[in-house]
TORVEX-449641 format. One record per atom (N, C-alpha, C): x, y, z. Coordinates in steps of 0.1 Angstrom, whole numbers, plus 5000, padded with zeros to 4 digits. Each point is the difference from the previous one (the first is absolute). Example, Ala and Ser with C-alpha at 12.3 -4.5 7.8 and 13.67 -1.06 7.14 Angstrom:
513249435078
499150125000
500950125000
499650114993
500950115000
499250115008
//
This chain:
853176879656
499249925010
499049914992
499849895005
499049914994
498949975010
498849974996
498949995009
499449864999
500749914993
499449864999
499849945013
500950025009
499949935013
499050075009
499650124997
499050085008
498650004995
499749904991
498750004995
499249875005
498750025000
499249895005
499249944989
500049884997
499249944990
498549995004
499150054991
498649995003
499349904991
500449994987
499349914992
501049914992
501350025003
501049924993
500450064986
501149964995
500550054987
499449924989
500150054988
499549934988
500749864999
499349904996
500549874999
500749974986
500150114992
500749984987
501449965002
500649944990
501449965000
500950125000
501150005007
500950105000
500650024986
500350124996
500650034987
501250095002
501049984993
501250095002
499950124991
499850125006
499850134993
500850115007
500150114994
500750125006
499150065011
500650085009
499250085009
499050094994
500550064989
499150104993
498749934994
500249884994
498949924995
499149965012
500649965011
499249965012
499250125005
500650125000
499250125004
498850014991
500249994987
498850034991
499049895002
500449885002
499049895002
499250035013
500750045010
499450035013
499050124999
500450104992
499050114997
498849954993
500249924990
498949954992
499049925009
500649925009
499149925009
499250095010
500550125002
499350105009
499150094992
499749974988
499150074992
500450124993
501450024999
500550124994
499949994985
499550104993
500050004985
500450144995
500250095009
500550144997
501150045009
501150054995
501150055007
500450144995
500250095008
500550134996
501550015004
500850054991
501450005004
501050074990
501250005004
501150064992
501349925002
500649954990
501249915002
501250075003
501149925004
501350055003
500949895002
501350035002
501049895001
499749895009
499750035013
499949895010
498749924999
499150054993
498749934998
499949944986
501150004992
499949954987
499749854999
500549915009
499549864999
498549995002
499450085008
498649995002
499350054988
500550114994
499450054987
500149904989
501049925000
500149894990
498949905002
499749975013
498849925003
498750064996
499950145002
498950074996
499749984985
501150014992
499949984986
499349874996
500549895007
499549874998
498549995003
499650075012
498749995004
499050074990
500550114995
499250084990
499949914987
501049934997
500049924988
499049885002
499949965012
499149895003
498550055001
499850135001
498750064999
499250025013
500649975012
499350015012
500350145007
501050074996
500450125007
500050124990
499750125005
500250124993
500850095009
501150044995
500950105007
499850144995
499850095008
499850144996
501250085003
500750054990
501350075001
499650155004
500250045012
499850145004
501350074996
499950145002
501250084997
500850045012
499549965012
500850035012
499449905010
500949955009
499649905010
498950055009
500050135003
498950065009
498749984992
500050024987
498849984993
499549865000
500949915000
499749855001
499349975014
500650065011
499449975013
498650065000
499850124995
498650075001
499149924991
500449954988
499249934992
499549875006
500949935007
499649885007
499150035012
500250115006
499150055010
498650034995
499950074988
498750034994
499349874996
500749904995
499549874996
499449945012
500750005012
499549935012
498850075005
500050135001
498850085005
498849974992
500150004987
498849984992
499549865000
500849905002
499649864999
499949935013
500750055010
500149925013
501149894999
500649984988
501049904999
501450065004
501049915002
501350055003
500750054987
500550135001
500850054989
501449965001
500749994989
501449954999
500850104992
501250045005
500950084992
501449955002
500850034990
501549965000
500850124999
501249995006
501050104998
501449945002
501050064994
501449945002
500650055013
501349975002
500650045013
500450155000
500550055011
500550145001
498950104997
500250094990
499050104997
498749954996
500049884993
498749944997
499249975012
500649945010
499349975012
499650125008
500950105001
499750125008
498950084993
499949994987
498950074993
498749955003
499949885006
498849945003
499550045014
500950065008
499750035014
498750085002
499950114992
498850085002
498749934997
500049914990
498849924997
499749905011
501149945006
499849915011
499450075012
500550125003
499550075011
498650054998
499650034988
498750044996
499049885003
500449884996
499249895002
499949965014
501050025008
500049965014
499150105008
500050124997
499250105007
498549984997
499749954988
498649984996
499549855000
500949925006
499649865001
499749934987
500950014991
499849944986
500849884999
499549884995
500849884999
500950004988
501349995002
500950004989
501249915003
500549934990
501249925001
501050084991
501150045006
501150084994
501249914999
500549984988
501149914998
501250084994
501149995007
501250084996
501249904997
500850044990
501249934998
501150055010
500949925002
501150045009
501349954994
501150065005
501349954995
500349865004
500949934993
500249865004
500449985015
499749885005
500249985014
501450025005
501149974992
501350035005
500350155001
499350084992
500250145000
499250085011
499149945006
499250075010
500950045011
499950135004
500850065010
501350054996
500350004987
501350054995
499950134993
498850075001
499850124992
500249984985
499549894996
500049974985
499250094992
500250004987
499350094991
498549985002
499350115002
498550005002
499649915011
500749995011
499649935012
499450105010
498849975004
499450075012
499349895008
499950035013
499349915009
498550045000
499349964989
498650034999
499249935011
500449895005
499449935011
500050095012
501150065003
500150095012
499350134998
500150054987
499450134997
498550005002
499449894996
498549995000
499449935012
500849965010
499449945012
498950075006
500050135001
498950075007
498750024991
500149964987
498950034992
499549884993
500349885005
499449884994
499449915011
499149914997
499549915009
501049895004
500849964989
501049905002
501050014989
501249945001
500950004989
501049895002
500649974988
501049895000
501250044991
501249955003
501149994991
500149854997
499849954988
500149864997
501449964996
500649925009
501449964997
500149864995
498949935000
499949864995
498949994990
500249964987
498949994991
498949905004
500449915008
499149905005
498950065009
500250125005
499150075009
498950084992
500350024987
499250094992
498549975000
499649874998
498649964999
499350035013
500749975011
499450025013
499850155003
501150084997
499950145003
498950074992
499949964987
498950064992
498749975005
499749875004
498849965006
499750095013
501050015008
499850085012
499750154997
500750054990
499950144997
498650044996
499449914991
498650034996
499049985012
500349915008
499149975011
500150125010
501250055003
500150115009
499550134994
500350034988
499550134993
498550015001
499349894998
498550014998
499349975013
500749955010
499249955012
499950125010
499049995009
499850105010
499950144995
500850095005
500150134995
501049994988
499650024988
500949984989
501250105000
501049964992
501250094999
501049954991
501150074998
501149964991
501049905006
500549914993
501149925004
501150014990
501349975004
501150014991
500849875000
500449964987
500949884999
501250054992
501249995006
501250054994
500849874996
500349994987
500649884994
501450034994
501149955006
501350024994
500049944986
500950064991
500049964986
500449854999
500949965007
500549864998
498949905006
499150045009
498949915004
499149984988
499850114992
499249984988
500649914990
501350004999
500749924990
500249855004
500149985013
500349865005
499049904997
500449884995
499149894998
499949925012
498849945003
499749925011
498849914998
499849915009
498849914998
498850075006
499250054991
498850085004
498949925005
499450035012
498849945005
499050115002
498950004992
499050105001
499350015014
499650115004
499250025012
498750074996
498949945005
498750054996
499650125008
499350104995
499650125007
499249965013
500450075011
499349985012
500549885008
501049934995
500449875007
501150035010
500550125001
501050035010
499850145005
500350025013
499950145006
501250015009
500550125002
501250025009
499749955014
501049955007
499849975014
499750125007
499049995010
499650125007
498950084994
499649964988
498950074994
498749955006
499250105004
498749965007
498850044991
499249914997
498850034993
499150095008
499350094994
499150095007
498849925006
499750025013
498949935005
498650064995
499049925001
498750054997
499650115010
499250104996
499650105010
499249935011
500150055013
499349955011
498650045000
499149915002
498650035000
499750105012
500649995011
499850095011
500350144997
501150024992
500350144996
499050064990
499549914991
499050054990
498750035008
499649925010
498850035008
500250135007
501250025006
500250135007
499950124991
500549984987
499950114990
498650024997
499249904998
498650024996
499250065011
500349975013
499450075011
500250155000
501250044997
500350144999
499350074989
500049934988
499350054988
498550025003
499449905007
498550015003
499750115009
500950045009
499850115009
500350144995
500750014989
500550134995
498950074993
500050135001
499150094993
500650074988
501450025001
500750074990
501249924995
499849874995
501149924996
500550044986
501349974998
500650034987
501049884996
499849954988
500949904995
501250074994
501249985004
501350064995
500749884994
500150004986
500449894992
501350024993
500949915001
501350014994
500249894990
501350004995
500349904989
499949865004
500049975012
499849865004
498749934995
499050094999
498749944995
500249964985
500850084992
500249964987
500949884999
501050005008
500949884999
499249875004
499150015009
499249895004
498849974991
499750084990
498949984992
498750015007
499950095010
498950005010
499050114997
499950054988
499250124998
498549965000
499649884996
498649965000
499549995015
500849945008
499649995015
500050135006
500950094996
500050145006
498750074996
499649994987
498850064996
498849955007
499949875001
498949935006
499850055015
501250015007
499950045014
499650155001
500650084992
499750145001
498650034997
499449934990
498650024997
499149955010
500349885006
499249945010
499950095012
501150065004
500050095012
499950144997
500050044987
499950144996
501150085007
501249964997
501350065005
500750074988
500350135001
500750074990
501549944999
500550024988
501349944997
501050104994
501250015006
501050094994
501249914998
500850034989
501149914997
501350085000
501149935002
501350064998
500450014985
501150064997
500550004987
500249854995
500549915008
500249864996
498749935000
499050055007
498749935000
499050044989
500450104992
499150044989
499649884991
498749984998
499549894992
499449895009
500350005013
499549905009
498550025002
499550134998
498650035002
499650094989
498949984993
499550084989
499850145005
500750104994
500050145004
498750074995
499249934992
498750054996
498949965009
500349925010
499049945009
499750115010
498750015004
499650115010
500850005013
500549885004
500849995012
501450044999
500550024987
501450034998
500350155003
501150025007
500550135003
501350034992
500549914992
501350034993
501149985009
501150064996
501349995008
500050105012
500749955010
500250095012
501450045001
500450095009
501450045002
500450134995
501350014997
500550134997
499350074988
499749934990
499350054988
498749934998
499449955011
498749934999
498950104999
498849944998
498850094999
499750065014
499450125000
499750075012
499149915009
499049944993
499049925008
500649885006
500949944993
500749885006
500850045012
500750115000
500850055011
499150055012
498950064996
499150045011
499449885007
499749904992
499449875005
501049935009
501249994996
501049935009
500250085013
499850135000
500250085012
498849985009
498849984994
498850005008
499549865004
500649904994
499449865002
500249965014
499149915005
500249945013
500549865000
500249944988
500649874998
500750004986
501349975001
500849994987
500349864998
499649954989
500249854996
501150004990
501249985003
501150004991
500249854994
499950004987
500149874993
501150004991
501149925003
501149994991
500750134997
500150095011
500650134999
501050015011
501050094999
501150015010
500150135007
499050094999
500150135007
501350084996
500150014987
501150074994
499950155004
501250075000
500050145005
499250094990
500049964986
499350084991
498549995001
499649895007
498549985003
499750075014
500849995010
499650045013
500250155003
500950064992
500450145004
500649995014
499750105009
500650005013
499349885008
500949905003
499549875004
499050015012
500450085010
499150015012
498750074998
499850054988
498750064997
499249924990
500549884997
499449924989
498949915007
498850024995
498849935006
500050015015
500050125005
500250025015
498849965008
498949984994
498849965008
499649864998
500949924993
499649874995
500749895008
499349895002
500649875003
500449944987
501049915001
500649954987
500049855000
499549954988
500249864997
501049994989
500949915000
501049984990
500049864995
499649984987
500149884993
501350004992
500949915003
501450004994
500649875000
500849974990
500749874999
501450015006
500650125000
501450015005
500050055015
500349915009
500050045014
500950125003
501050034992
500950115003
499350134998
498950004992
499250134998
499050035010
499749905009
499050035010
500650075012
499550115003
500450095011
501350074997
500549994987
501250074997
499850155001
498950054994
499750145001
498850045008
499049915000
498850025008
499649875006
499850005014
499749885007
498549984998
499649884995
498649974998
499349955013
498750025000
499249945011
499849854998
499949974987
499849864996
500949984987
500949895001
500849974988
499549864995
499849994987
499749874994
501149974991
500849915004
501249964992
499749884991
500550014988
499849894990
499750064986
499849914991
499750044986
498750095000
500150124995
498950105000
498849944993
500249934989
498949944992
499349905009
500749915007
499349915008
499350075012
500650105005
499450075012
498750074996
500050064988
498850074996
498949904996
500349894995
499049904997
499449955013
500849975010
499549965013
499250115007
500450124999
499350115006
498650024994
500049994986
498750014994
499149885003
500549885000
499249885004
499550015014
500850055009
499650025014
498950105001
500150114993
499050105000
498749954995
500049914990
498749964994
499349905009
500649965012
499349915009
499050075009
499950144999
499050075008
499750134992
498850055003
499650124993
500950125004
500150094991
500950125002
499050125004
500450065011
499350125005
500850124995
499550064989
500850114994
499950125009
501250065002
500250125009
500650124993
500249984986
500950104994
499350104991
498750015001
499350094990
500350145003
500150055012
500450145003
501450024996
500949915001
501450014996
500150014985
499349924993
500050014985
499550134995
498950055007
499550134996
501050115002
500749995011
501150105003
501150004989
500449884996
501049984990
499550064987
498749974996
499550064988
500050155000
499850065012
500150145000
501450054998
501049935004
501450034997
500349994985
499449894994
500249984986
499550124992
498850055005
499450114993
500850135002
500550025012
500750125003
501450004994
500749894999
501449994997
500349904989
499350014988
500349904989
501450044995
500549904992
501250034993
499850114990
501150074997
499950114991
499449974986
499150084996
499550004986
500750114992
501049974992
500850114994
499250094991
500250135001
499350104991
500649994986
499250024990
500550004986
500550144996
501150035006
500650134997
501549995002
500850084992
501450005001
500649874996
501349975003
500749884997
499249885005
500349884995
499449885004
500349975014
499049975008
500249955014
500549855000
500949975008
500449865000
498949905004
499150055008
498849925004
499249974988
499950094990
499249974988
500649884993
501349995000
500649884993
499549875006
500050005013
499649875007
498549974998
499250115000
498649984998
499749954986
500850054990
499849954987
500449864998
501149965007
500449864999
499049915007
499550055011
498949925007
498949974991
499650104992
498849984991
500449924988
501250024994
500449944988
500649865001
500549975012
500649865002
499649955014
498649985002
499549975013
500549865005
500349914991
500449865005
501549984999
500850104998
501449994997
500749965013
501149924998
501049985011
500950135000
500150065012
500750135001
501349975008
501150054994
501350015008
500350155001
500850035010
500350145002
501550015003
500550124997
501350045007
499650075013
500950085005
499850055014
500150155000
499050065007
500050155001
498650055000
499850124996
498650065000
499149924991
500549964988
499149934991
499549875006
500949945008
499649875007
498850035009
500150115008
499050035009
498750044993
500150084990
498850034992
499349874994
500949914995
499549884995
499349925011
500549995011
499449935012
498750065004
499950134999
498850075004
498949984989
500350014988
499050014989
499749874993
500949914999
499849874993
499349905009
499249914994
499349905007
500449864994
500649925008
500649884995
499549875007
500049894992
499649875006
501249945007
499949895007
501149935006
501149974991
501250035004
501349984992
500150094988
499150104998
500050094989
500750135003
500450025013
500750125004
501449955004
501150054993
501349955002
500950125001
500550025013
500750135003
501049975011
501150075000
501049985011
499550095011
499549935011
499550085011
501050015011
500549905005
500950015012
501350064997
500749974989
501350064997
499950124992
498950024993
499850124992
501150014989
500149904992
501149994990
499650074987
500750124997
499950064987
500549914990
499450004988
500449914989
499449865000
499149985010
499349875001
499049974989
499350114996
498849984992
500149934987
500950054991
500149944987
500549855000
501149975007
500449865001
498949915006
499350055010
498949925006
498949984990
499750104992
499049984989
500549894990
501349994998
500549904991
499749865006
500249995013
499749875007
498649965000
499150105002
498649985000
499549964986
500550074990
499549974986
500549874995
501249965004
500649874996
499149895007
499650025012
499249905008
498649994994
499550124996
498650004996
499950074986
500449934990
500150064987
498650054994
498949955005
498750044994
499450115008
500650055011
499550115008
500650134996
499250115003
500550144997
500950045012
501250054997
500950045011
500450144997
499850095010
500450144999
500950045012
501150064996
501050055010
499750155002
499850045012
499950155003
501450045005
500750084993
501450045003
500150155002
501050045007
500450145001
501250034991
500150124997
501150044991
501449985006
500150005013
501349975007
500149855002
499049935005
500149865002
500349924987
499450044989
500149924988
501449994995
500850105003
501450014996
500949905007
499549955012
500949915008
500149864993
499049974992
500249874993
499550014986
500350124993
499550034987
500549904990
501149935003
500649914990
499149884998
499049985008
499149884998
499150024988
500050124994
499350024988
500649904989
501349965002
500549904991
499449875002
499749965012
499349875003
498650004994
499350125002
498750014994
500049974985
500950064993
500049984986
500549864995
501049955007
500549874996
498949895000
499250015011
499049895001
498650054996
499950124994
498850064996
498950005011
500450045012
499250005012
499050114999
498749985000
499050114997
499750095011
500850005011
499750095011
500050154996
499250085006
499950144997
500650085011
500950094997
500750085011
499550144999
499350045011
499550145000
500850085010
500750104995
500850095008
499250125004
499850025013
499350125005
501250105003
500250094990
501250074999
499950155005
500450025012
500050145006
501450065000
501049924995
501450054998
500650045014
499649935010
500650015013
500249855006
500850005010
499849895010
498950045009
498749974996
498950075005
499749995015
500249885005
499749985015
501150075008
501250004995
501150065008
499850154999
499650054988
499750144999
498950055009
498949925001
498950035009
500550015014
500849915005
500650015013
500950135002
500750034990
500950125001
499150125000
498950004993
499150125001
499450005014
499549895005
499250005012
500950015013
501249955000
500749995012
501450065000
500550044988
501350064998
500050144994
498950075002
499950144996
500350024985
499549914992
500250024985
501449994995
500949945008
501449984995
500049874992
499950024987
499949884990
501449964997
500649915008
501449964998
500049874992
500650004988
500249884992
498749924997
498950074997
498849934997
499450054987
500550104993
499550054988
500649914988
499249934994
500449904989
500050064986
499450124999
499850064987
501350024992
501150055006
501250034992
500649874993
499849885006
500549884993
498949914995
498850064998
498949914996
500149964986
500049874997
500049954986
498750024993
500049994987
498849994992
499649865000
499149965009
499649865002
499549944988
499250074992
499549944988
501149964990
501050094999
501149984991
500849885005
500249995014
500749895006
499349874997
498750005002
499249884997
500249964985
500050094991
500249974986
501449954997
501050055008
501349944999
500149865003
499149955009
499949865003
499049934990
499450074990
499049954991
498749975007
499750085010
498749995007
499250124997
498749984998
499150114998
499950105011
500050124997
499950115011
499050104997
499350065010
499050104999
500350115010
500050124996
500150125009
498750075001
499550025012
498750065003
500350135009
499750114995
500250135007
498750085002
498949964992
498850085001
498849915005
499250065008
498949935006
499149944989
499850084989
499149954990
500449874993
501349975001
500549884994
500249895010
499750025013
500449915010
499349864998
498750005000
499249885000
500149934986
499950084990
500149944987
501349934997
501150085003
501349944998
500349885009
499650015012
500249895009
499349884995
498750024996
499249884995
500749944988
500550084991
500649944988
501349935004
500850065009
501349945004
499849875007
499050005009
499749875008
499549894991
499450044989
499549894991
501049964989
501150074999
501049964990
500749875004
500249914991
500749885002
501550035004
500649915008
501450025003
500250105011
501350025004
500350095011
499850154995
499650085010
499850144997
500550085012
500650124997
500450095010
499250134998
499250045011
499150124999
500550105010
500550114995
500650115008
498950115002
499550015012
498950105002
500650115009
500150124994
500550125008
498950065008
500350005013
499050055010
500550135007
499150075007
500550125007
501149975009
501050095001
501249975007
499850015015
499150095005
500050035014
498949935008
499349904994
498949935007
500649915011
499450015012
500449925011
498949895003
500549895006
499249895003
499350015014
498750025000
499250015012
498949905000
499549975012
500450055013
501449955004
500550065010
501449965005
500050015015
500549905006
500250005014
501550045002
500350125006
501450045001
500749915011
501349994999
500749925009
499850055014
499849905010
499950045014
498550045003
499149994991
498650035002
499149885000
498850015006
499149895000
499350004986
499449884998
499349994987
498850104998
499550055011
498950104999
500550144997
501350025001
500650134998
500650024985
499149974991
500450014986
500050144995
501050034990
499950124993
499449974986
499550104994
499449984987
498549995000
499450025012
498550005001
499550144997
498750034999
499550124995
500650135007
500349995013
500450135006
501550015000
500749934991
501450014999
500450054986
500750114999
500350064988
501049934991
500749905006
501049924993
499449934988
498749975000
499449924990
499850084988
500549964988
499750084988
498849944993
499450074991
498849954993
498850005009
499249904999
498749995007
500349935013
499450055011
500249945013
499549865000
500649925010
499549865002
498650005006
//
């Protein structure tokens, strides 16, 4: 399919003279015009013409290609790059298995609204539909998990398609797009006419309207009348860069703030109004607050099931305001009393400006006092200094030793402990939230470190998750990427084991990783990467400090107690107020929350 006929000119094409070049060279020029200087990828037969053009671009000095060791790693690296910078991440893969290896990374980005352009090679045009070697319909396979996609059958369409792809990926609610390019399209010479970024959009694409003033006024009226308001903040605030407006409004009206896993970093968790994360493994005081509030102000959040618990018991006493850019999310899970549609950043600025037009009559002092009492009664666990290392100790040590680090995580118990204990600034928390992708953390750390070479980057991994993309140690050493990988090693698939203990009568089916556990330090050294093993509490902070300060990549394997569970926890089918792991629950090991 071609989309030249379905595009609308906004600013016109470049007035440069046409030049006869190959489709692959046209692709690279289009990427350069859209600001691309980093690509993560892995070559193969169908994408070889494009990689020949990559070679030329690197020789010219404007592009750096990062060779990952698996296409999934490339997708996650592009994802991490995008989350840390707000720019569109780019990854390449060849046809067939190369393209299908990207699917998990594409779905991860789609679930978490991450802007990515994914470019795949395809078999030559005459071979499409013949079951040719390494042919798959990646266009059809990825339709449910992209914002938009193309199969480019005419090299003359490449410039327009690339311009549209970047526009769509970054506009509105961000997300991944896919461009599939047959091999012979990359090889074919044609008269190239550049297309400038933003000058074309697909037919039918609607720009998001500005938030309606009447909706913002209605929202402010509800806020002014509330006595127990709560700001429930998701990843949309980070995508919109709206954290300063959020802080200003919360402080002006003295409204407590809880964030989702995607919203971490949108509000300073050291702030007196901060309640940390809510939901299945959220803080007790955040979950009590959402249960008791009389007004829930959802900002860039989608009422995910891991947040709401049993949906009909979520904020049961509250009226709801929903600030959201994606109309499909409004009333999908919870019908709001007031919906403010549009860019969350614009909406919050207008809300704060409107608020400043009249004095604020504060009504939340009793509410804040009650929340403080919950914080005193149910703080996060302080691990006792006895027995094997508690996993929570590892996160507390990292919080103290690397307070300004960009954090990536894998998925599981260690992810939840990291979310509970670490405090991050905007775009400094990078974790697979919606899809829960094991193996995300290390390649995402590669993307973050490549994007931000002068920043400290720490990946919090689990011993099971890390093995899913362990080959990316090769990428770390090839480019001397100084990210630090910390494995919180309990020798289990920890979260699955916790569920088996809690809900399956201790039947631990296929979750014990100890019999096949590698020597991670020896494995790191096999890749010529420094490695440290920590098994004793007395060595934890000193060894971590030294490893974090060591130049170049490091793998730090910390052995923690095997049977520690992640609490608080909202069991499935329960309300957020029905947490286990509070003081009167024997399931909690160590010191009570």
